[in-house]
Structure formats: C-alpha cells, structure tokens
Residue, then its C-alpha position, 0 to 999 in steps of 0.5 A: x717621742x721623735x723630734x724632727x727638723x724640717x729643711x728650711x724650703x726657700x722659694x727661689x727667684x725664677x726667670x720666666x721665658x716667653x712660652x712656644x718660644x721653638x713652635x713654628x707658625x703652623x702649629x702652637x708649641x708647648x704651653x706651660x709655666x713654673x710655678x714655683x722653686x723650693x730650694x733646701x740650701x742644707x742638701x742641695x735639693x730643688x722641687x720645681x711644680x708649675x703646668x706644660x701642655x700640648x695645646x693641639x691635644x690638650x687631652x693628652x699629657x704633655x712631657x717635661x725635662x730640665x737642663x743645667x747650664x743647657x744641658x738636658x740631665x732629668x730625661x723628659x716625664x709626664x705632667x700628669x700630676x691632676x690634669x697637666x701639673x708636675x713636680x720633678x726633684x733632683x739634687x743640683x751638682x755643685x757649683x752655680x748654675x742656670x737650671x731650666x725646666x722645659x715642655x715638649x710637644x706630645x710625642x715630639x721631644x724635638x719642639x720644645x718651650x722653656x717654662x722658666x729658669x732659677x740660678x742656684x748655688x750649691x756646696x760640696x756634701x759634708x763628710x762624717x769626719x768634718x762632722x766629728x770634726x765640729x762635733x768636738x768643738x760644739x760639744x767638748x765633753x762629747x755629752x751627746x751620741x753624734x751619728x751620720x745618717x741617713x734620714x728621711x728627705x726634708x730632714x737635715x737632722x735630729x736631736x732626741x736630747x732626752x737619750x742624749x743623741x743627735x743624728x745629723x743627715x749624710x746629704x747635708x753640704x759643708x756650706x751648711x753643716x755647722x749651722x744644722x749641727x748647732x741648731x740641733x745641739x740648741x734643743x739638747x741646751x733647751x731640754x737640759x734647762x730645764x730640770x723637771x719631771x717633763x724638760x721637753x714639754x717644760x721647754x716647748x711650753x715655755x717657748x710656745x709662751x713667749x710666742x703668745x701661746x701660754x700652756x702649748x705644750x704640743x706645738x713645736x714652733x717655739x722650740x725650733x724658733x727658739x734653737x735658732x735663737x740659740x744656734x745664733x747666740x752659739x755662732x751660727x750663721x744660717x738660720x734655719x727658722x729664724x729667731x724672733x725678738x721674743x725669743x732672743x734674750x731667753x735663747x741667748x741666756x739658755x745658750x749661756x748655761x740658765x736653767x729655769x726652775x719655775x716657769x715665767 
C-alpha cells in the first residue's frame, strides 16, 4: 500500500486588471480572465487557469504569457484547452513577486491585455543536509530511514511506516520543510499507536470514526487531518490539512506516546 501526502493547494488572491488595456479604438484587443491561481507553498509551484481569446478571430486560438515583476518569464503559449481555456504551471523564483498573466492577439504578441495578477512569496529550496539535520531532532533514535528524493508533482512527502521509511521531496522549500517532515513523522506515530495485526488500517478507522465515519478503513481523510493534529502537538508552525477539534485531543495524546490497545 502506498501513502501519498497531497500538497495543499491554496487559492491565491487575484487582482483582476481591465482587459484590453493596450487595445486601440479601431480593433478590440484580446479578452479573457485569470480565473484562479492555486499555489503550493511547500514547493513554490503556481498553477494559473483562465481563458483568453482574440474577439476579432474567435475561431482561432489566442496566446497567453506570464510576467514576473514586469518582466516576461514564460513565452507565449496557446489557450487551447477546451476552446479558449489555459492552464499554466510554473515554479516561482525566490522572493516576493507580482506575477501577471497576459493575453496576446492572434499572431500579434505586440498587442496584449492583462488578465490578472497575484502576489506570491517564494522561499529558497531546502537541501538534503537541512533535511537530515531536522530528522535528527524529530527522530533522534534514527528509527526510520529518511530519504531525500524526487517525488511526483503535488507530493511533498510520503510516509511508509510499515517499511520504517519516509521520503521527503527534494523540491520542498526550506520555509516549510520542518512542517512537512513533522506531518510525515506523525504518520509513523499513528502506525505505532496501534499494535494489532493491521496497524495502519486500525489507525485509518480510528481517526475516521472520530470524524463521524465509523468503520471506514479506506479514506485517508482522518489520518491526514489527524497527522496535522499530531504535528501541531509536536510544534509544527504550518498545517497543510488542518487539525479539526474532533481530532485534536486524540492527536495530542498520540504525539505523547499513547498506545491504543482497543478501539474507542
């Protein structure tokens, strides 16, 4: 069984600007809107979605590009998803930046309109040495194997407590590295809290039951939120899933060594 921690994707605030700001009175400029921005604080990844078209040639695909602090950083690409929609994924460089998406007229990138902008604070990438230093504090007995590796996009860490192994994504930013590691370590503590024949299944069921889903041994909702409760009790300063009140006490007790011999 594989266990993935999905990165939290936060909807960033978008400052919509007037479309067609650079268009002349004779011919309308490109139109469109930046509808949403999903940002991954752990790895500085932003996914920008919206639509764009040139109203003078509606049957043709318009193009969109990205600028950071006024400088073009992503070359023009077609808004060709299901008509005139686009989705752009990119890693934001370190620092606090104003990121904007522009649309261009068909075959004329000198005629542009702003679709919207957002601000984002990106942090420096973490290193393996930093990961290992944090691991020594979290797991001083070196009871699991901490692996610094490449993981699929959208995955910051992957705990496999039944193998005494935790994989940490090499794309994590240093700002949130400790929080990611505490979350994954919390899955190990969840596993260890249930000494039965199927510790992970028992943990899933116990946490789901406290969220109102007794008998559910498949959904990871309970153990993910529960891991954040454990991590919070261990001093995490950032939570990807959040710690519901229904799990807070249980998570805190597991963080401090609770062993569950019978289901509550």
